[in-house]
N, C-alpha and C positions, 0 to 999 in steps of 0.2 A: 504494499499500500504506500502510495506517495504521501509523505508527511510534510507538514509546514516546517519551515526553517525557524529555529529559535534565534531570536536576536537579543533577548534579555541578558545583559551582562552578568547580573547576579547568578542567574541559573547556570550560565556557561562557565562561571568561575568556580563551581563546585567540583571537587575531585570525583571522578567516576569510580564505581565499585566493580569488583571482579565479575565477569560474566560467567554464566554456567550454561550447560547444554540446554536448559529450559529457556534461555534467551535467544536461541537460534531464530525465532521469528523476527527479531530485531534486525538480523542480517538481511533478510529479504526486504524489509522496509527500508533499510539504508540503501540497498542496491536499487530498488525502485525509485527512491528519491534522488540519488546521484545521477541516475540515468535521465531523469526528468530535467536535470540541471547540467547535462553534460557540456553545454556550450560555455558555461561560466564556472564549472567546478570540477576539480581533478581529485579531490579527496573529501571524506566526510567522516565525522565522528558521531557516535550514537547520541551524545548530548546535543548535537545540532538539530536533532529531530525530537528532542524532549525525553530521551531515555538515558538515565545516568549510569550507563554500563560502559565497561572498557572494551569497546568494539569500534574498529575503523575499517573503511573500505577506501581503496585507492585505484584510480584508473591508470593502469599500466599499458599505455598504447592500445586502448580498446578492450583490454582484458581486465576484469575487475578482481583485485587482490583483496581478500578478506583476512583481517588480522584480529583475532580475539585475544584479549589480555596481552598486547604487545609490550615487551620490555627491551630497552636498549641495553645490550650487553657490553658494547665497545663502540667507541667513536675513533675515527682516524682521518687522515688527510687534513686539508686546511680548514680552518674555522673562519667563515667569511660572512660579511654583511650583505643582506639582500632585502628586497621589498616583497611583501606578500599581501594578497587580498584574501578575503573570506566572505562567504555568503552571510555570515552572522554579523558583519559590520560593513559600513560603507568605506570605500577608498582602500588605499594600501598603506601598510605600516612597515617600518624598518625592523628587522630581526637579524639574528645571527644563527647560522647553521653549520653543521659539520658536513664535509664532503662525502664521507663514507660512514655507514653505521652497520653494526651487526645486531640483529633482532632475534629474540625468541618470542614465538607466538603460537597460537593454535589456529588452524584453518577452519573453514566452514563445516568440516567433519569432526572437529575437535581433535585433530591430529597435530601433535607438537611438531614445530618446524623451527629451524635455526637458519637464517639466511643473511647474507650481506648485500646491502643495497648502496648505490652511490649516485652522485650527481642529482639531477632533478627529482628522481624517484625518492632518493633519501631525504631530500628537502621536504617533499610532500608528506612522507611518513612522519618526519619530525614535527611538522605542523599539526598533524592529526593526533599524534601522541600528546603534544602540548595540550590540545583540547581535553583529552582524557584526564590530564593532570590539573585541569582548571586554569591553565595558563592562556591568557589572551594576548595575541600580538597586537 
């Protein structure tokens, strides 16, 4: 189901709680919602649709990557300043990101994965993990 995008800064600043297999319907709502906004959105966290669970989805060149309870294990490469936009607020804001990140997460089948991401995809994932931590850029 396509959900409304939350713009309330207080709600978005709350830390998400761990997701469980019972939260899998949220994954489908996230996928439906990000696809409805694919022209202006490349990543989405569950709190952006009003669900305070640690779930993100990222558009990886047309394939959607689901990450449940993602945790950054390691950062590497340069730490650079960039500007990012978000459906949850207007305009762009400056932030800093790592070039390369190693993440542990569960996929949409609750299978544990460990994977390294870099460049733009790493940037998107860091943005969405920040959402789960209640960090607003």
